[in-house]
RODO-2510 file (C-alpha; in nm, 4 decimals, decimal comma):
residues 529
     n   res          X          Y          Z
     1     m    14,4160    14,0868    10,6671
     2     i    14,0919    14,2530    10,7575
     3     l    14,0008    14,0497    11,0793
     4     p    14,2105    14,0910    11,4087
     5     p    14,4719    13,8182    11,4341
     6     r    14,2898    13,4858    11,5438
     7     p    14,5812    13,2518    11,6337
     8     l    14,3775    13,0224    11,8437
     9     r    14,1205    12,9702    11,5690
    10     i    14,3943    12,8671    11,3262
    11     a    14,5763    12,6642    11,6098
    12     a    14,2281    12,4730    11,6637
    13     a    14,1612    12,4127    11,2995
    14     t    14,5274    12,2804    11,2590
    15     l    14,4821    12,0454    11,5543
    16     f    14,1569    11,9167    11,4276
    17     a    14,2763    11,8754    11,0599
    18     l    14,5907    11,6736    11,1616
    19     a    14,3546    11,4677    11,3959
    20     i    14,1244    11,3763    11,0981
    21     a    14,4271    11,3149    10,8724
    22     a    14,5664    11,0958    11,1402
    23     l    14,2337    10,9007    11,1655
    24     i    14,2116    10,8713    10,7949
    25     a    14,5955    10,7559    10,7828
    26     l    14,4874    10,4851    11,0457
    27     v    14,2076    10,3594    10,8467
    28     l    14,4273    10,3317    10,5184
    29     y    14,7111    10,1953    10,7261
    30     s    14,4789     9,9205    10,8487
    31     i    14,3574     9,8462    10,5012
    32     f    14,7280     9,8180    10,3643
    33     t    14,8416     9,6145    10,6491
    34     t    14,5816     9,3692    10,5904
    35     a    14,6334     9,3579    10,2274
    36     t    15,0096     9,2697    10,2604
    37     g    14,9655     9,0596    10,5583
    38     a    14,7036     8,8289    10,4539
    39     p    14,8006     8,5207    10,2834
    40     a    14,7676     8,5244     9,9102
    41     s    14,4979     8,2907     9,7883
    42     a    14,2667     8,2264     9,4805
    43     s    13,9954     8,4940     9,4746
    44     r    13,6701     8,4679     9,3051
    45     i    13,6467     8,8543     9,2907
    46     d    13,6670     8,9920     8,9314
    47     i    13,8095     9,3472     9,0211
    48     l    13,8230     9,4449     8,6487
    49     h    13,4491     9,3600     8,5894
    50     l    13,3432     9,5483     8,8983
    51     v    13,5407     9,8598     8,8218
    52     r    13,3986     9,8548     8,4431
    53     m    13,0522     9,7911     8,5954
    54     t    13,0569    10,0654     8,8576
    55     t    13,2083    10,3106     8,6166
    56     i    12,9525    10,2510     8,3489
    57     q    12,6640    10,2768     8,5823
    58     a    12,8117    10,6086     8,7371
    59     g    12,8750    10,7512     8,3930
    60     l    12,5644    10,6807     8,2679
    61     t    12,4043    10,8336     8,5857
    62     t    12,6045    11,1498     8,5463
    63     i    12,4987    11,1976     8,1904
    64     l    12,1216    11,1252     8,2417
    65     s    12,1171    11,3310     8,5626
    66     l    12,2611    11,6317     8,4142
    67     l    12,0323    11,6158     8,1142
    68     v    11,7194    11,5759     8,3574
    69     g    11,8524    11,8511     8,5757
    70     v    11,8869    12,0888     8,2930
    71     a    11,5468    12,0163     8,1654
    72     l    11,3843    12,0486     8,5017
    73     a    11,5496    12,3610     8,6060
    74     w    11,4895    12,5103     8,2589
    75     s    11,1103    12,4315     8,3221
    76     l    11,1089    12,5537     8,6668
    77     n    11,2734    12,8776     8,5718
    78     r    11,0095    12,9615     8,3242
    79     l    10,6716    12,8369     8,4780
    80     h    10,4847    13,0078     8,7560
    81     f    10,2089    12,8310     8,8959
    82     t    10,0296    12,7434     9,2164
    83     g    10,2520    12,4985     9,4250
    84     r    10,5726    12,5889     9,2687
    85     d    10,7568    12,6505     9,5876
    86     l    10,6389    12,3024     9,7026
    87     v    10,8012    12,1475     9,3845
    88     v    11,1326    12,3469     9,4322
    89     g    11,1303    12,2211     9,8153
    90     l    11,0695    11,8601     9,6882
    91     f    11,3744    11,8558     9,4741
    92     s    11,5861    12,0382     9,7344
    93     a    11,5026    11,7251     9,9475
    94     a    11,6563    11,5167     9,7096
    95     i    12,0098    11,5411     9,8796
    96     v    11,8982    11,3982    10,1949
    97     t    11,6125    11,1392    10,0910
    98     p    11,7644    10,8022    10,2104
    99     g    11,8732    10,5881     9,8961
   100     m    11,7022    10,2847    10,0241
   101     v    11,3711    10,4572    10,1090
   102     l    11,3530    10,5597     9,7359
   103     a    11,4605    10,2211     9,6144
   104     f    11,1839    10,0479     9,8173
   105     g    10,9402    10,2943     9,6940
   106     l    11,0469    10,1935     9,3304
   107     l    10,9683     9,8623     9,3857
   108     a    10,6396     9,9466     9,5131
   109     v    10,5620    10,1137     9,2073
   110     w    10,7878     9,9473     8,9260
   111     g    10,8397     9,5993     9,0974
   112     r    10,6729     9,2581     9,0009
   113     q    10,3738     9,3393     9,2402
   114     g    10,4094     9,7330     9,2042
   115     w    10,1257     9,9694     9,0982
   116     i    10,2364     9,9982     8,7466
   117     n    10,2720     9,6176     8,6733
   118     q     9,9141     9,5691     8,8511
   119     g     9,7746     9,8498     8,6305
   120     w     9,9352     9,7241     8,3016
   121     a     9,7986     9,3525     8,3884
   122     l     9,4621     9,4908     8,4614
   123     l     9,4616     9,6795     8,1191
   124     f     9,6340     9,4459     7,8972
   125     g     9,6231     9,1153     8,0564
   126     s     9,9919     9,0672     8,1208
   127     p    10,2418     9,2381     8,3504
   128     l    10,5077     9,4750     8,2131
   129     g    10,7961     9,3001     8,3611
   130     n    11,0388     9,4176     8,6457
   131     p    11,2364     9,7226     8,5273
   132     a    11,3051     9,8201     8,8971
   133     f    11,5675     9,5367     8,9031
   134     g    11,9107     9,5286     8,7480
   135     l    12,1075     9,8132     8,5618
   136     s    11,7832     9,9987     8,4682
   137     g    11,6503    10,0036     8,8291
   138     i    11,9936    10,1354     8,9538
   139     l    11,9917    10,4077     8,6747
   140     f    11,6292    10,5036     8,7501
   141     a    11,6828    10,5401     9,1241
   142     h    12,0193    10,7446     9,0944
   143     v    11,8753    10,9826     8,7941
   144     i    11,5442    11,0526     9,0127
   145     l    11,7753    11,1684     9,3066
   146     d    12,0835    11,3139     9,1339
   147     g    11,8506    11,4736     8,8657
   148     a    11,6350    11,6403     9,1163
   149     f    11,9660    11,7578     9,3003
   150     a    12,1122    11,8826     8,9780
   151     a    11,7847    12,0530     8,8764
   152     r    11,7839    12,2468     9,2129
   153     i    12,1567    12,3482     9,1780
   154     l    12,1052    12,4691     8,8196
   155     l    11,7787    12,6667     8,9118
   156     a    11,9632    12,8742     9,1496
   157     r    12,1990    12,9499     8,8652
   158     l    11,9179    13,0532     8,6275
   159     d    11,7631    13,2543     8,8989
   160     a    12,0971    13,4476     8,9246
   161     i    12,0833    13,5871     8,5968
   162     p    12,0730    13,9881     8,6121
   163     a    11,7409    14,1139     8,5516
   164     s    11,9028    14,3816     8,2877
   165     r    12,0119    14,0822     8,0848
   166     l    11,6656    13,9441     8,0965
   167     k    11,5131    14,2656     7,9861
   168     t    11,7504    14,3020     7,7010
   169     g    11,6644    13,9510     7,5785
   170     q    11,2979    14,0395     7,5962
   171     s    11,3541    14,3686     7,4028
   172     l    11,5011    14,1595     7,1268
   173     a    11,2248    13,9215     7,1365
   174     l    11,4324    13,6070     7,1769
   175     s    11,2394    13,2899     7,1127
   176     a    11,2594    13,0045     7,3869
   177     h    11,5511    12,8365     7,2045
   178     q    11,7353    13,1442     7,1434
   179     r    11,7088    13,2721     7,5064
   180     f    11,8575    12,9199     7,6162
   181     a    12,1270    12,9351     7,3823
   182     i    12,2213    13,2969     7,4476
   183     i    12,1418    13,3693     7,8154
   184     d    12,0725    13,0297     7,9841
   185     w    12,3431    12,8112     7,8758
   186     p    12,6383    13,0551     7,9518
   187     a    12,4871    13,0796     8,3047
   188     i    12,4789    12,6996     8,3701
   189     a    12,7673    12,5741     8,1565
   190     g    13,0430    12,6627     8,4092
   191     s    12,8522    12,4421     8,6864
   192     l    12,8204    12,1468     8,4938
   193     p    13,1688    12,0092     8,5110
   194     g    13,1793    12,0358     8,8957
   195     l    12,8259    11,9111     8,9232
   196     g    12,8952    11,6087     8,7061
   197     a    13,2042    11,5337     8,9142
   198     i    12,9830    11,5280     9,2107
   199     i    12,7199    11,3050     9,0806
   200     f    12,9771    11,0546     8,9434
   201     l    13,1167    11,0236     9,2957
   202     l    12,7739    10,9856     9,4518
   203     a    12,6899    10,7221     9,1926
   204     f    13,0230    10,5336     9,2069
   205     t    13,0058    10,4999     9,5879
   206     s    12,6330    10,4310     9,5972
   207     f    12,5545    10,1350     9,8372
   208     p    12,1930    10,0804     9,9398
   209     i    12,0514    10,1302     9,5934
   210     v    12,2623     9,9008     9,4244
   211     l    12,2255     9,6570     9,7084
   212     l    11,8472     9,6437     9,6885
   213     l    11,7947     9,7095     9,3091
   214     g    12,1217     9,5219     9,1626
   215     g    11,9608     9,1993     9,1005
   216     g    12,2712     8,9799     9,1109
   217     p    12,6446     8,9889     9,0659
   218     a    12,6229     9,0933     8,7253
   219     n    12,5341     9,4519     8,8345
   220     q    12,7295     9,4561     9,1610
   221     t    12,9391     9,7613     9,2234
   222     l    13,2653     9,7928     9,4243
   223     e    13,0818     9,9194     9,7517
   224     v    12,8459     9,6220     9,7344
   225     a    13,1383     9,3690     9,6608
   226     i    13,3259     9,4984     9,9590
   227     y    13,0283     9,4370    10,1798
   228     a    12,9650     9,0801    10,0306
   229     a    13,3347     8,9973    10,0707
   230     v    13,3307     9,0635    10,4746
   231     r    12,9593     8,9871    10,5438
   232     q    12,9131     8,6838    10,3138
   233     d    13,2422     8,5470    10,2616
   234     f    13,4788     8,7043    10,5258
   235     d    13,7244     8,7408    10,2465
   236     l    13,9207     9,0490    10,4341
   237     r    14,2036     9,0548    10,1631
   238     g    13,9598     9,0788     9,8665
   239     a    13,7664     9,3456    10,0411
   240     v    14,0696     9,5284    10,1021
   241     l    14,2020     9,5100     9,7484
   242     l    13,8284     9,6352     9,6360
   243     a    13,8636     9,9105     9,8944
   244     l    14,1972    10,0309     9,7442
   245     t    14,0696    10,0197     9,4147
   246     q    13,7703    10,2239     9,5043
   247     i    14,0155    10,4735     9,6855
   248     g    14,2315    10,5060     9,3868
   249     v    13,9432    10,5733     9,1459
   250     c    13,7744    10,8297     9,3572
   251     s    14,1016    11,0148     9,4436
   252     i    14,1596    11,0387     9,0481
   253     v    13,8183    11,1855     9,0082
   254     i    13,8729    11,4264     9,3027
   255     l    14,1877    11,5401     9,1617
   256     g    14,0395    11,6254     8,8334
   257     a    13,7519    11,7943     8,9953
   258     s    13,9502    12,0107     9,2154
   259     a    14,0254    12,2285     8,9159
   260     l    13,6550    12,2777     8,8459
   261     a    13,4141    12,5518     8,9874
   262     p    13,2836    12,4723     9,3307
   263     v    12,9253    12,3791     9,3670
   264     p    12,7579    12,5389     9,6579
   265     t    12,5183    12,3059     9,8883
   266     q    12,3385    12,6060    10,0457
   267     i    12,1107    12,7809     9,8094
   268     g    11,8345    13,0446     9,8755
   269     q    11,4612    13,0498     9,8016
   270     s    11,3859    13,0318     9,4213
   271     l    11,2633    13,3363     9,2501
   272     a    10,9095    13,3577     9,0712
   273     p    10,9571    13,3728     8,6807
   274     t    10,9450    13,7014     8,4968
   275     w    11,0001    13,5711     8,1523
   276     r    10,6967    13,4207     7,9466
   277     d    10,7725    13,1671     7,6693
   278     p    10,5371    13,0840     7,4011
   279     l    10,2533    12,8420     7,4048
   280     a    10,4471    12,5653     7,2676
   281     a    10,7397    12,5993     7,4853
   282     r    10,5343    12,6330     7,7883
   283     a    10,3441    12,3215     7,7152
   284     m    10,6911    12,1189     7,6639
   285     q    10,8035    12,2736     7,9913
   286     a    10,4641    12,1674     8,1855
   287     l    10,5219    11,8186     8,0350
   288     i    10,8667    11,7966     8,1397
   289     l    10,7984    11,9087     8,4873
   290     a    10,5014    11,7017     8,5188
   291     l    10,6961    11,3849     8,4474
   292     g    10,9886    11,4773     8,6539
   293     t    10,7728    11,5492     8,9741
   294     i    10,5850    11,2309     8,9215
   295     a    10,8879    11,0307     8,8906
   296     f    11,0215    11,1777     9,1917
   297     a    10,7048    11,1991     9,4333
   298     l    10,5196    10,8786     9,3238
   299     p    10,8014    10,6388     9,5015
   300     l    10,7934    10,8435     9,8136
   301     l    10,4159    10,8459     9,8146
   302     s    10,3949    10,4711     9,7620
   303     v    10,6232    10,4526    10,0904
   304     l    10,4089    10,6693    10,2908
   305     i    10,0686    10,4920    10,1680
   306     d    10,2072    10,1255    10,1882
   307     g    10,4016    10,2311    10,5172
   308     i    10,0653    10,3285    10,6907
   309     g     9,9165    10,0056    10,6722
   310     s     9,9411     9,6677    10,8583
   311     g    10,3084     9,6836    10,8909
   312     l    10,3193    10,0161    11,0948
   313     a    10,0579     9,8649    11,3569
   314     r    10,2880     9,5857    11,3902
   315     i    10,6070     9,7513    11,4359
   316     v    10,5071    10,0203    11,6868
   317     v    10,4351     9,7492    11,9439
   318     s    10,7716     9,5915    11,8874
   319     a    11,0321     9,6747    12,1528
   320     t    11,3060     9,6145    11,8633
   321     f    11,1572     9,8934    11,6663
   322     w    11,1482    10,1489    11,9557
   323     r    11,5152    10,0529    12,0413
   324     a    11,6375    10,0887    11,6661
   325     l    11,4436    10,4064    11,6570
   326     l    11,6076    10,5359    11,9663
   327     t    11,9524    10,4258    11,8437
   328     s    11,9018    10,6124    11,5174
   329     l    11,7975    10,9567    11,7062
   330     v    12,0733    10,9355    11,9484
   331     v    12,3215    10,8368    11,6648
   332     g    12,1860    11,1022    11,4318
   333     s    12,1780    11,3605    11,6891
   334     a    12,5435    11,3123    11,8085
   335     s    12,6430    11,2863    11,4642
   336     a    12,5007    11,6283    11,3705
   337     l    12,6610    11,7855    11,6666
   338     v    12,9879    11,6340    11,6255
   339     t    12,9602    11,7276    11,2378
   340     l    12,8788    12,1096    11,3366
   341     g    13,1416    12,1247    11,6036
   342     l    13,4074    12,0055    11,3358
   343     a    13,2702    12,2175    11,0568
   344     l    13,3072    12,5377    11,2655
   345     i    13,6229    12,4661    11,3906
   346     l    13,7601    12,3779    11,0290
   347     t    13,5938    12,6866    10,8706
   348     l    13,6525    12,9445    11,1449
   349     g    14,0307    12,8870    11,1140
   350     p    14,0787    12,9348    10,7258
   351     s    13,8497    13,2227    10,7460
   352     a    14,0905    13,3986    10,9755
   353     t    14,4099    13,3635    10,7474
   354     t    14,4660    13,5037    10,3799
   355     s    14,7400    13,2322    10,3132
   356     a    14,6171    13,0318    10,0289
   357     i    14,8486    12,7467    10,1295
   358     a    14,7182    12,7405    10,4728
   359     r    14,3428    12,7532    10,3743
   360     t    14,4034    12,4764    10,1466
   361     a    14,5983    12,2716    10,3781
   362     l    14,3332    12,3231    10,6586
   363     g    14,0599    12,2194    10,4170
   364     i    14,1859    11,9026    10,2428
   365     p    14,1105    11,6586    10,5516
   366     s    13,7407    11,7994    10,5770
   367     y    13,6847    11,6189    10,2016
   368     a    13,8571    11,2900    10,3011
   369     y    13,5172    11,1124    10,2625
   370     l    13,4957    11,1891     9,8906
   371     a    13,7870    10,9656     9,8471
   372     v    13,7013    10,6946    10,1506
   373     p    13,3307    10,6475    10,0960
   374     a    13,0967    10,4705    10,3651
   375     v    13,1544    10,1342    10,3325
   376     v    13,5470    10,1577    10,2517
   377     l    13,5406    10,3768    10,5937
   378     s    13,3557    10,1215    10,7749
   379     l    13,5795     9,8424    10,6601
   380     g    13,8893    10,0587    10,7728
   381     f    13,7498    10,1111    11,1125
   382     f    13,6352     9,7669    11,1249
   383     l    14,0193     9,6345    11,0664
   384     a    14,1628     9,9100    11,2987
   385     v    13,9642     9,8144    11,6079
   386     r    14,0331     9,4350    11,5545
   387     s    14,4051     9,5052    11,5280
   388     l    14,3896     9,7257    11,8423
   389     g    14,2297     9,4391    12,0183
   390     i    13,8850     9,6108    12,0760
   391     a    13,5776     9,4193    12,0157
   392     p    13,3802     9,5693    11,7171
   393     v    13,0728     9,5410    11,9402
   394     n    13,2216     9,7708    12,2113
   395     a    13,3557    10,0175    11,9521
   396     a    13,0348    10,0169    11,7182
   397     p    12,8451    10,3364    11,8572
   398     y    13,1560    10,5523    11,8693
   399     v    13,2607    10,4434    11,5238
   400     v    12,9256    10,4787    11,3671
   401     i    12,8697    10,8535    11,5014
   402     l    13,2478    10,9346    11,4030
   403     g    13,1960    10,7700    11,0600
   404     n    12,8537    10,9493    10,9735
   405     s    13,0263    11,2854    11,0945
   406     l    13,3093    11,2245    10,8421
   407     l    13,0467    11,1433    10,5900
   408     s    12,8621    11,4717    10,6425
   409     l    13,1676    11,7018    10,6988
   410     p    13,2471    11,7929    10,3219
   411     f    12,8977    11,9183    10,2890
   412     a    12,8970    12,0945    10,6162
   413     v    13,2325    12,2844    10,5211
   414     a    13,0908    12,3824    10,2159
   415     t    12,8014    12,5209    10,3487
   416     l    12,9639    12,7313    10,6388
   417     g    13,2906    12,8325    10,4608
   418     p    13,1520    13,0778    10,1957
   419     p    12,9372    13,2988    10,4474
   420     l    13,2135    13,2874    10,7058
   421     d    13,4541    13,4393    10,4140
   422     a    13,1824    13,6856    10,3338
   423     i    13,1499    13,8145    10,6973
   424     a    13,5461    13,8513    10,7116
   425     r    13,5229    14,0555    10,3940
   426     t    13,2206    14,2705    10,4719
   427     r    13,2350    14,2980    10,8397
   428     g    13,6000    14,2589    10,9136
   429     k    13,7039    14,6173    10,9544
   430     l    13,3968    14,6707    11,1908
   431     i    13,5090    14,3862    11,3978
   432     r    13,8800    14,5266    11,4123
   433     s    13,7603    14,8776    11,4958
   434     l    13,5551    14,7332    11,7935
   435     g    13,8180    14,5214    11,9400
   436     l    13,6033    14,2198    11,9685
   437     s    13,7649    13,8917    12,0962
   438     g    13,7380    13,5798    11,9016
   439     w    13,4466    13,4694    12,1290
   440     r    13,2487    13,7928    12,1129
   441     q    13,3193    13,7985    11,7391
   442     f    13,1189    13,4847    11,7089
   443     r    12,8693    13,5534    11,9687
   444     l    12,7549    13,9004    11,8410
   445     v    12,8478    13,8880    11,4674
   446     e    12,9096    13,5518    11,3159
   447     y    12,6469    13,3235    11,4996
   448     p    12,3487    13,5681    11,4185
   449     l    12,4524    13,5656    11,0420
   450     l    12,5168    13,1791    11,0507
   451     g    12,1672    13,0980    11,2054
   452     r    12,0155    12,9353    10,9063
   453     d    12,3449    12,7894    10,7629
   454     i    12,4085    12,6017    11,0963
   455     g    12,0619    12,4759    11,1032
   456     v    12,1282    12,3434    10,7375
   457     v    12,4557    12,1773    10,8680
   458     l    12,2487    12,0144    11,1454
   459     a    11,9774    11,8962    10,9196
   460     l    12,2251    11,7435    10,6522
   461     a    12,4138    11,5671    10,8942
   462     f    12,1004    11,4530    11,0985
   463     c    11,9411    11,3310    10,7684
   464     f    12,2766    11,1512    10,6307
   465     s    12,2972    10,9782    10,9680
   466     l    11,9623    10,8728    10,9989
   467     g    11,9349    10,7119    10,6547
   468     d    12,2904    10,5767    10,6293
   469     l    12,3347    10,1981    10,5783
   470     g    12,6904    10,2100    10,4727
   471     v    12,8949    10,2741    10,8060
   472     i    12,6867    10,0407    11,0512
   473     t    12,6833     9,7650    10,7984
   474     l    12,9965     9,6019    10,9220
   475     f    12,9215     9,6996    11,3081
   476     g    12,5415     9,6363    11,3436
   477     t    12,4452     9,3794    11,6064
   478     q    12,1234     9,2597    11,7329
   479     d    12,1750     9,4831    12,0052
   480     f    12,2906     9,7714    11,8301
   481     e    12,0528     9,8343    11,5227
   482     t    11,9345    10,1474    11,3444
   483     l    11,6252    10,1946    11,1485
   484     p    11,8091    10,1405    10,7967
   485     l    11,9757     9,8364    10,9383
   486     m    11,6292     9,6995    11,0757
   487     m    11,4689     9,7883    10,7337
   488     f    11,7345     9,5836    10,5468
   489     r    11,7149     9,2920    10,7831
   490     a    11,3504     9,3014    10,7298
   491     l    11,3747     9,2896    10,3762
   492     g    11,6282     9,0007    10,3800
   493     a    11,3590     8,8126    10,5889
   494     y    11,0708     8,9024    10,3433
   495     r    10,8849     9,1207    10,5878
   496     g    10,8046     9,3717    10,3305
   497     n    10,5344     9,5347    10,5236
   498     d    10,7546     9,5864    10,8178
   499     a    11,0234     9,7037    10,5816
   500     g    10,7539     9,9483    10,4338
   501     a    10,6445    10,0984    10,7678
   502     i    11,0184    10,1693    10,8599
   503     a    11,0773    10,3266    10,5202
   504     a    10,7760    10,5710    10,6017
   505     v    10,9135    10,6438    10,9459
   506     l    11,2575    10,7113    10,7831
   507     l    11,1049    10,9361    10,5261
   508     v    10,8802    11,1444    10,7424
   509     g    11,1713    11,1944    11,0019
   510     t    11,4193    11,2918    10,7217
   511     i    11,1859    11,5503    10,5646
   512     a    11,0642    11,7022    10,8947
   513     a    11,4329    11,7450    11,0128
   514     f    11,5475    11,8860    10,6823
   515     v    11,2599    12,1423    10,6663
   516     a    11,2325    12,2287    11,0675
   517     l    11,6010    12,2517    11,1627
   518     p    11,7141    12,5482    10,9171
   519     k    11,3999    12,7428    11,0192
   520     l    11,4489    12,6792    11,3885
   521     f    11,8030    12,8072    11,3920
   522     e    11,7426    13,1046    11,1774
   523     r    11,4675    13,2016    11,4215
   524     l    11,7031    13,1586    11,7174
   525     a    11,9829    13,3489    11,5439
   526     h    11,7312    13,6408    11,5011
   527     v    11,6568    13,6378    11,8651
   528     a    12,0256    13,6424    11,9442
   529     r    12,0750    13,9625    11,7358
***
C-alpha cells in the first residue's frame, strides 16, 4: 500500500455503493412485484419477435460500426491535412450527440422531403424513396454515431504505437497493406471485443433513434415497446415482462464483456501522422474520410440550417420553450454535479485500497445502468413511486436528476478511475512522506492533476442529461418538460419547424458544453497548482 490509510474514503465509497445497490434493488423489486401481482391477461406483445429484432439491429450495428471505425481510424492515422484536428474533434463529440437530434437531421437529409430526395427528383424526375425510415434508417443513424465513436477510440490505439516500431516498418519499406497487417492490426485487435460489447449495448438499449426512425411495429425494439406498453396501452404487466427480458439480455452481455479489455472514455489529443503511404492508399484514405465526415456532419449541418429558420423565431417568443430550456439546464447541471460527486466518492475509495475484491465490489454498482437502461430505469422508478403512494408528478424532478446521474455514472467512473490509480502509483510515496491528510491530498495533489478529467465528467453528464429522452419519458407533464420531450411532442403534433429549432438549440448547447467544460476546469486546476 503506497498511499496512507484512508478509512473515511473507503467507508464513504462503501456507503454510496450500497445506497446505489439498494436503489437499483428497489427498482428491480418494483418491477418484479408488478410482474407477479398483476392479473394475467392476454397480451399482444410478441417478446420473441422484439428480442430477435433488437438483437439483429444491435448485432448489425456492432459489425458495421466496427468496420467503419477501423476504416476511419486507419485513414485519420495516415493523413495529414488542414482541419484534421476539427475532424478528430467532430468524431470525439459523437458520444454526446443526442440521438434524436441526429435522427431529425437524417430525416432532413434522407427523408421523403429531404435534401437528397429533392436533389434526386430534380436530376432524375422521381424521388429516391425514404431510406431514413425502417431498419435501414436505424442502422444508418447508429453506425454514424457508433462508427465515429469507435474511430476515435481506435485512433488513440494507433497513435500509441511506439515510434521505434514505425521506424522499423519504414526501414523495411512496408506497403500500406503490410503495415496494417503487421503493425496496426495487433495494436487495435485487443480493443475490438470490448468496444464491440459497448456498441452492442448502446444499440440494444437505443430509444430515441428507434422511436423516430423505426417506422412501425415491425422494427420496434424492447425499449420502444416498453414505452408503448406504458404510455399508449398502459399495459404495466407487459412492460414489466419486457423490462425483465431486457435486463436479462444486457446482464448476459455485461458478464461476457467483463472479461474483455476495458475501453477508456478519456483520450488525449491525436498526434500528427508521420507515416506516408503510397498515392493509391492515400487516395483511398481520403475517400473513406470524406465519406465518413460527410455522413456524420451533413445531418448535423442540416439541423443547424433548418433550425435557424422560421421555427426558431417562433419558439423564442414562447414561454413554454424558455420554461423547457430552464428545466433542461437545471436538470442537466444538477445531474452533472451529482454524477461528479458520486464518481469522485466511488473512485477515491477504490484507489485507496489494494484489495481486488474490495475494488470490484465498490465498482459494480457504478455500472448498474449498463444492465438497467434508461426506459427500464424510468419504468422502475415510476412503479416504485406509485407503490410508495407518491404522485409521479411530485417525484419527477428528483427522479429525472437521479436517473440521468446513474446513466452517466459508468462513463464518469471510467474517466476518473485510471488517473486516480496512476496518482496513487506515482505520487503515493510523496503523499505518505509529507503526511498529507485526505482533504489536503485531494486539494494539493489530486484535484490539480484531475482538472481536465473533472471537466470531461461534467461535460459528459451534462450533455447526456441535456439530450436524454428515456428517463423523462414516463414522468414528463405539461408543467415539467425538457427540450428533448418538447421536441418529441412537436414532432408528434407535426410541427417540424419547431422541432428543428429545438434540435438546433440542443446541438449547439451539447457541443458548446462538451468543448468548453474540460478546457475551463483544466485552467482552473492549473490556477490551483
